[in-house]
C-alpha positions as CSV (number, residue, x, y, z in Angstrom):
1,X,11.4,-31.2,6.0
2,X,9.2,-28.7,4.2
3,X,9.6,-25.0,5.3
4,X,7.8,-22.1,3.7
5,X,8.8,-18.6,4.5
6,X,6.2,-15.9,4.7
7,X,6.5,-12.9,2.3
8,X,6.4,-9.4,3.6
9,X,2.6,-9.1,3.2
10,X,-0.2,-10.5,5.4
11,X,1.7,-10.2,8.7
12,X,-1.3,-10.1,11.0
13,X,-2.4,-13.6,10.1
14,X,0.5,-15.0,8.2
15,X,0.5,-18.2,6.3
16,X,-2.9,-19.3,7.7
17,X,-4.6,-16.7,5.6
18,X,-3.9,-18.7,2.4
19,X,-3.5,-22.3,3.8
20,X,-5.9,-25.0,2.7
21,X,-5.6,-26.6,6.2
22,X,-7.2,-23.7,8.0
23,X,-10.8,-23.2,9.2
24,X,-11.8,-19.7,10.2
25,X,-13.9,-19.7,13.3
26,X,-16.0,-16.6,14.3
27,X,-17.0,-16.5,17.9
28,X,-20.3,-15.2,19.2
29,X,-18.3,-12.4,20.8
30,X,-16.9,-11.1,17.5
31,X,-13.5,-12.8,17.7
32,X,-11.9,-14.6,14.8
33,X,-9.8,-17.6,15.3
34,X,-7.8,-19.8,12.8
35,X,-8.1,-23.5,13.5
36,X,-5.4,-25.7,12.0
37,X,-7.1,-28.9,10.7
38,X,-3.7,-30.7,10.8
39,X,-3.9,-30.6,14.6
40,X,-6.6,-33.2,14.7
41,X,-4.2,-35.8,13.4
42,X,-0.7,-34.5,14.1
43,X,0.4,-33.3,17.6
44,X,3.1,-31.1,16.0
45,X,0.5,-28.6,15.0
46,X,-1.3,-26.4,17.5
47,X,-5.1,-26.4,17.2
48,X,-5.1,-22.6,17.3
49,X,-1.7,-21.4,16.4
50,X,-0.3,-18.1,17.7
51,X,-0.5,-15.5,14.9
52,X,1.2,-14.5,12.7
53,X,2.4,-17.9,11.5
54,X,5.5,-17.1,9.4
55,X,6.9,-20.6,9.0
56,X,4.9,-23.8,8.9
57,X,5.8,-27.4,7.8
58,X,2.2,-28.1,7.0
59,X,1.5,-25.1,4.9
60,X,-0.4,-25.9,1.6
61,X,-1.6,-23.0,-0.4
62,X,-5.2,-22.9,-1.5
63,X,-5.9,-23.1,-5.2
64,X,-7.2,-19.5,-5.0
65,X,-3.9,-18.2,-3.5
66,X,-1.9,-19.8,-6.4
67,X,-4.2,-18.2,-9.0
68,X,-3.9,-14.7,-7.3
69,X,-0.1,-15.0,-6.9
70,X,-0.4,-14.9,-3.1
71,X,1.8,-18.0,-2.6
72,X,4.7,-17.1,-0.4
73,X,8.2,-17.7,-1.7
74,X,9.7,-21.2,-1.2
75,X,12.7,-21.7,1.0
76,X,16.0,-22.6,-0.6
77,X,15.9,-26.1,1.1
78,X,12.6,-27.1,-0.3
79,X,12.7,-29.3,-3.4
80,X,11.1,-28.0,-6.5
C-alpha cells in the first residue's frame, strides 16, 4: 500500500494541488472543483474528493512539482 503524507503547506487543497491525476474544473458560477481521474477506473477514489486531501494511495506528483521541490515527504512504509 502506498501512502503519501502531506507536508504542512497547501492545506486548503492538499495533495490534489500537485497530483498528476487531478483535473481542475471551474464552474460557471465561479466554483473550483478537483476531479480525481482515478475515480473513472477505480471505485476506491471519489470523483470529487473532500478537500484537503492529506493522504492518498493514488497520489502521483506532477513533473513540475518534483522540479519545484513541492513533492510531499514520503511515509516511512513506502519503499524507496
